[in-house]
C-alpha positions in Angstrom: 90.9 50.0 45.3 90.3 46.5 46.4 87.1 44.5 45.7 85.4 42.2 48.1 86.5 38.6 47.3 85.8 36.0 49.9 83.4 33.7 48.0 85.1 30.4 48.7 85.4 31.1 52.5 81.7 32.1 52.5 80.7 28.8 50.9 82.9 26.8 53.2 81.7 28.5 56.4 78.1 28.0 55.3 78.6 24.3 55.0 80.3 24.0 58.3 77.7 26.1 60.2 74.8 24.1 58.6 76.2 21.1 60.5 77.1 23.0 63.7 73.9 24.9 64.1 71.6 23.9 67.0 68.5 24.6 64.9 67.5 24.3 61.3 69.6 27.4 60.4 72.6 29.0 62.2 71.6 32.0 64.2 73.7 35.1 64.9 73.4 37.7 67.6 75.1 41.0 66.6 75.2 44.0 69.0 76.9 47.2 68.0 78.1 49.9 70.4 79.0 53.5 69.6 78.8 55.8 66.6 76.9 55.6 63.2 80.1 54.4 61.5 80.1 51.4 63.8 76.5 50.8 62.9 77.4 50.9 59.2 80.3 48.5 59.9 77.9 46.2 61.7 75.6 46.2 58.7 78.5 45.0 56.5 79.3 42.3 59.0 75.7 41.1 59.0 75.7 41.2 55.2 78.6 38.7 55.2 77.0 36.6 57.9 73.8 36.4 55.8 75.8 35.2 52.8 77.3 32.5 55.2 73.8 31.2 55.8 73.0 32.9 59.1 69.7 34.3 60.2 69.6 36.8 63.1 68.2 36.8 66.6 67.7 39.4 69.3 68.0 36.7 72.0 71.6 35.9 72.8 70.6 32.5 74.2 69.4 31.4 70.8 72.6 32.3 69.0 75.2 29.9 67.5 77.4 33.0 66.9 77.6 36.0 69.2 79.4 39.2 68.0 80.0 42.4 69.9 81.0 45.3 67.6 82.8 47.6 70.0 83.5 51.3 70.5 86.7 52.9 72.0 85.7 56.5 72.2 85.0 56.6 76.0 85.9 54.4 79.0 82.2 53.9 79.9 81.7 52.2 76.5 84.6 49.9 77.0 83.5 49.0 80.5 80.0 48.0 79.2 81.7 45.7 76.6 83.8 44.0 79.2 80.8 43.5 81.5 78.7 42.0 78.7 81.5 39.8 77.5 81.9 38.5 81.1 78.2 37.6 81.1 78.7 35.3 78.1 80.7 32.9 80.2 77.5 31.1 81.4 76.2 30.8 77.9 79.4 29.2 76.7 79.3 26.8 79.7 75.7 25.7 78.8 76.4 25.6 75.0 80.1 24.9 74.4 79.6 25.0 70.6 78.6 28.7 70.7 81.1 30.9 68.9 81.9 34.3 70.5 83.6 37.2 68.6 84.6 40.7 69.3 85.4 43.4 66.7 85.5 47.1 66.2 87.6 50.0 67.5 88.4 48.5 70.9 90.1 45.5 69.2 92.6 47.8 67.4 94.1 48.6 70.8 96.8 46.2 71.8 96.2 46.5 75.5 92.5 45.6 75.0 93.3 42.6 72.8 95.7 41.4 75.4 93.1 41.7 78.2 90.7 39.7 76.1 93.4 37.1 75.4 94.1 36.7 79.1 90.8 37.3 80.9 88.2 35.9 78.5 89.5 32.6 77.2 86.1 31.6 75.8 86.2 34.4 73.2 87.0 32.7 69.9 87.6 35.5 67.5 88.9 39.1 67.8 89.4 41.4 64.8 89.8 45.1 64.2 88.2 47.7 62.0 90.7 47.3 59.1 89.9 43.6 58.3 86.1 43.6 58.2 86.4 42.6 54.5 88.3 39.4 55.6 85.7 38.4 58.1 84.6 35.1 56.2 88.3 34.1 56.0 88.7 34.7 59.8 85.5 32.7 60.4 86.8 29.8 58.4 90.2 29.8 60.2 88.4 29.9 63.6 86.2 26.9 62.6 89.0 24.8 61.1 92.2 25.7 63.0 90.9 24.8 66.4 92.5 27.8 68.0 91.6 31.4 68.9 92.1 34.0 66.2 93.3 37.6 66.9 93.6 39.8 63.8 94.3 43.5 63.4 95.1 45.5 60.3 98.6 46.3 59.1 99.7 49.5 57.3 98.6 48.3 53.8 95.1 47.4 55.1 94.8 50.7 57.0 95.0 52.5 53.7 92.8 50.4 51.4 89.1 50.7 50.8 87.3 47.5 49.9 84.2 48.0 47.7 81.4 45.5 47.1 80.9 44.2 50.6 77.3 42.9 51.1 75.2 45.0 53.5 72.3 43.8 55.6 70.6 47.1 56.4 68.7 47.2 59.6 65.9 49.4 58.4 64.1 50.4 55.2 63.6 54.1 55.9 66.9 55.5 57.1 70.3 54.3 55.7 74.0 55.0 56.2 76.4 55.6 53.3 80.1 55.9 54.2 82.0 58.4 52.1 85.4 58.2 53.8 87.3 56.5 56.6 89.9 57.5 59.2 91.1 60.9 60.5 94.3 62.9 60.2 93.5 65.5 62.9 94.9 63.8 66.0 92.9 65.8 68.5 94.8 65.3 71.8 91.9 63.5 73.5 90.8 61.2 70.6 91.7 57.6 69.9 90.0 57.6 66.4 93.1 58.0 64.2 94.8 55.2 66.1 91.9 52.7 65.7 90.5 53.9 62.3 93.7 54.9 60.5 94.5 57.8 58.4 92.0 59.6 56.1 91.0 57.9 52.8 88.0 58.7 50.7 85.9 56.4 48.5 85.6 57.3 44.8 82.8 59.7 43.9 81.5 57.2 41.4 81.3 54.4 44.0 79.4 56.7 46.4 77.1 57.9 43.7 76.2 54.3 42.7 75.5 53.2 46.3 73.5 56.4 47.0 71.4 56.1 43.8 70.7 52.5 44.7 69.4 53.6 48.2 67.2 56.2 46.7 65.8 53.8 44.2 65.2 51.2 47.0 63.0 53.7 48.8 65.2 55.0 51.5 64.1 58.5 52.6 66.8 59.6 55.0 70.4 58.9 53.9 73.3 59.9 56.1 76.8 60.3 54.6 79.4 59.1 57.1 83.0 59.9 57.8 85.2 60.7 60.8 85.6 64.1 59.2 83.4 64.4 56.1 84.7 67.9 55.4 88.1 66.4 54.5 86.5 64.2 51.8 88.5 64.0 48.6 91.8 65.6 49.9 93.9 62.6 48.8 92.1 61.7 45.6 92.8 62.9 42.0 89.2 63.6 40.9 89.2 67.1 42.5 85.8 66.5 44.1 85.6 68.0 47.6 82.8 67.3 50.0 80.7 70.3 48.8 81.0 69.0 45.2 80.0 65.5 46.4 76.9 66.9 48.1 75.9 68.7 44.9 76.4 65.5 42.9 74.2 63.4 45.2 71.6 66.1 45.6 71.1 65.9 41.8 69.8 62.3 42.1 66.0 62.3 41.4 63.7 61.2 44.2 62.0 62.1 47.4 64.6 61.9 50.2 66.8 63.8 52.6 70.6 63.9 52.8 72.3 64.2 56.1 76.0 64.0 57.0 78.3 63.6 59.9 80.7 64.4 61.4 81.9 67.8 60.3 85.1 69.4 61.7 84.8 73.1 62.2 88.4 73.8 61.0 87.4 72.4 57.6 83.9 73.7 57.4 83.7 76.4 54.7 81.3 79.0 53.3 81.1 76.8 50.2 79.7 74.0 52.4 77.1 76.3 54.0 76.1 77.7 50.5 75.7 74.1 49.2 73.3 73.3 52.0 71.4 76.5 51.5 71.0 75.9 47.8 70.3 72.2 47.9 67.1 70.5 47.1 67.4 67.4 49.3 70.1 68.5 51.8 68.8 68.7 55.4 69.0 72.0 57.1 70.6 70.3 60.1 74.4 70.7 60.7 76.2 68.7 63.4 79.4 70.7 64.0 81.2 69.7 67.2 83.0 72.5 68.9 84.1 70.6 72.1 85.1 73.7 74.1 84.3 77.4 74.0 87.7 78.4 75.4 90.7 79.1 73.1 93.4 77.8 75.4 91.5 74.5 75.9 90.9 74.3 72.1 94.7 74.7 71.6 95.4 71.9 74.1 92.8 69.8 72.3 94.6 70.4 69.0 91.3 71.4 67.3 92.8 73.9 64.8 90.2 76.7 65.2 89.3 79.4 67.7 86.1 80.3 69.4 85.9 83.4 67.2 86.3 81.4 64.0 83.5 79.0 65.1 81.1 81.7 66.0 81.8 83.5 62.7 81.0 80.4 60.8 77.8 79.9 62.8 76.8 83.5 62.1 77.3 83.0 58.3 75.3 79.7 58.4 72.4 81.3 60.3 72.3 84.1 57.8 72.3 81.8 54.7 70.0 79.2 56.3 67.6 80.9 58.7 65.9 77.7 59.8 69.1 75.8 60.4 69.1 73.3 63.2 72.5 73.1 64.9 73.8 70.2 67.1 77.3 69.7 68.6 79.6 67.7 70.8 81.1 69.0 74.1 83.8 67.7 76.4 83.4 68.8 80.0 86.5 68.7 82.3 89.3 68.4 79.8 92.7 68.0 81.6 93.7 71.4 83.1 90.4 73.1 82.3 89.3 75.6 84.9 85.7 76.6 85.9 86.2 80.0 84.3 87.2 78.3 81.0 84.2 76.0 81.3 82.0 79.1 81.6 83.2 80.1 78.1 81.6 76.9 76.8 78.3 77.7 78.6 78.4 81.2 77.1 79.0 79.8 73.6 75.9 77.5 73.8 73.9 80.5 74.9 75.1 82.5 71.9 74.5 79.7 69.3 71.3 78.2 70.8 71.8 74.6 69.7 68.9 72.3 69.1 70.6 69.6 71.1 74.0 68.6 72.4 76.0 65.4 72.9 77.8 66.2 76.1 80.5 64.1 77.8 82.8 64.3 80.8 86.4 63.9 79.6 87.5 60.2 79.4 91.2 59.5 79.1 92.2 57.2 76.3 95.4 55.2 76.5 97.8 56.3 73.8 96.5 59.8 73.4 98.5 63.0 74.4 95.7 64.2 76.7 95.9 61.0 78.8 99.4 62.1 79.9 98.3 65.6 80.9 97.8 66.8 84.5 94.1 66.5 85.5 93.6 68.1 88.9 89.9 68.7 88.9 88.1 65.9 90.8 85.4 63.8 89.1 82.7 65.2 91.5 83.5 68.8 90.4 83.3 67.8 86.7 80.0 66.2 87.3 78.6 69.4 88.7 79.9 71.3 85.7 78.3 68.7 83.4 74.9 69.1 85.2 75.1 72.9 85.0 75.7 72.7 81.2 72.9 70.2 80.7 70.5 72.4 82.6 71.4 75.4 80.5 71.0 73.3 77.3 67.6 72.0 78.5 66.4 75.6 78.9 67.7 76.5 75.4 66.1 73.4 73.8 62.8 74.0 75.5 62.8 77.6 74.2 63.7 76.5 70.7 61.1 73.8 70.6 58.4 76.2 72.0 59.1 78.6 69.1 58.0 75.9 66.6 54.5 75.6 68.1 52.0 76.5 65.4 54.4 75.9 62.5 54.0 73.2 59.9 56.9 70.8 59.7 57.7 68.2 57.0 58.2 65.0 59.0 59.5 61.7 57.9 57.3 59.1 59.6 59.5 56.3 61.1 57.4 54.2 63.4 54.4 53.8 65.7 54.9 53.9 69.5 53.5 50.7 70.8 52.5 52.2 74.2 50.8 55.4 73.0 49.8 54.4 69.5 51.2 57.7 68.2 53.3 58.0 65.1 56.9 59.2 65.5 59.0 61.0 62.9 61.7 63.5 62.4 61.7 67.0 61.1 64.2 68.3 58.6 66.1 69.7 61.6 66.3 66.2 63.1 63.8 67.0 65.9 61.4 64.1 67.0 57.7 64.7 66.5 54.8 62.5 67.9 51.4 62.8 66.4 48.3 60.7 65.8 47.9 58.9 62.4 47.6 55.6 60.7 50.5 53.1 60.3 50.2 53.4 56.5 52.1 56.7 56.8 55.3 55.0 58.0 58.1 55.4 55.5 56.6 58.6 53.9 56.8 62.3 54.5 53.9 64.1 56.1 53.1 67.7 56.9 52.5 68.1 60.7 51.4 71.2 62.6 53.2 71.5 65.9 50.7 71.8 68.8 53.0 71.4 71.9 56.6 71.2 72.8 58.8 69.5 75.3 62.6 69.9 75.6 63.6 67.7 72.7 60.3 66.3 71.4 57.3 67.9 69.7 53.7 67.0 69.6 51.6 67.7 66.5 48.7 66.9 64.3 48.5 66.0 60.6 47.7 68.9 58.3 
């Protein structure tokens, strides 16, 4: 397992940027798109920038270094990136010394990197997900070679895990802790295995050390991250699976919550459910994407489970954890899906009664098997299906939230709404609650009685 070792490059870049900066200190603008894993990667990049002498700004016009950390999961996310990169042309024209970089999942795709190379000549640095630990080296090369840098991972870098990277965490209440990288599932619609590589897990000891440090630093809501956390430990010798890892972390003393994502249904077990039920700090919230409620579509998606297996697991989970909050991901309009098959998905959400859903219209990804499938249903029809599903989920969510009125919820207070003055926090089930209170409560747990409910947000009062 490799260790972070870029000290000389960090020092050299700091010296160069101290001279190049437009102000007394070089300023960086970092914007991350996409999932929580991307956010965690962004915090590692900012940690390295901090060591290179940078401070951070939310105003792109003030920056000496601009970085977009990109997401490749859907076409819409890629289009946003290209649009925002195009808007940087005027900044580069006004301030030629400004450095522009792109990183993340999009940059691991050759056709995307080639488009950047040809269409956006003012972008100075492009690097992929597998070389984040070499970021200071790439910065040094960009600053000294006088040419554009394009860097993606090779097979050896795809498989290594680099420990010890500095992290600039964006908050002091909630934190991310990556437990594994990559995915071996190759769902037919998904680009993740191609841009994130194959599954590899961090050592249990390294995770425990980071997690314990977060608890001791006062973080109250810690999310364990992986493309498929249920696969944790498969390729390691310690014999620690994800349920065992959860029990190990749950034993750390302190006042905090553990969350995790994302779980794959084919690898979710009764042991995992029992671990959640028996835990002291493990949130009673399970994000378990099912994507489609139809077995033929699930086979075409290469998901590795059936509708019946998913519902059986949910039934067991509800029996063991009566107050369990369930969320999921759904793809509407997968290639070849019929309206009747889509109705199986609607029926499944009625049976499960999810707290909330992340619902997307199918987006073809270059290089995936699904992108080559016949897709006869027009976009307008898929949009109608999408709206029908969302309307049904709104009804379910409203009913679930209404059922909590009068209950007392343990809420982690996260912030104060500037417009309303109300405090905002999250329940154990990851539902947002607004209630009156003093800012001194931010960062602590509070008992809140629910007094009113909207679709996804509760109103309450301190007990």
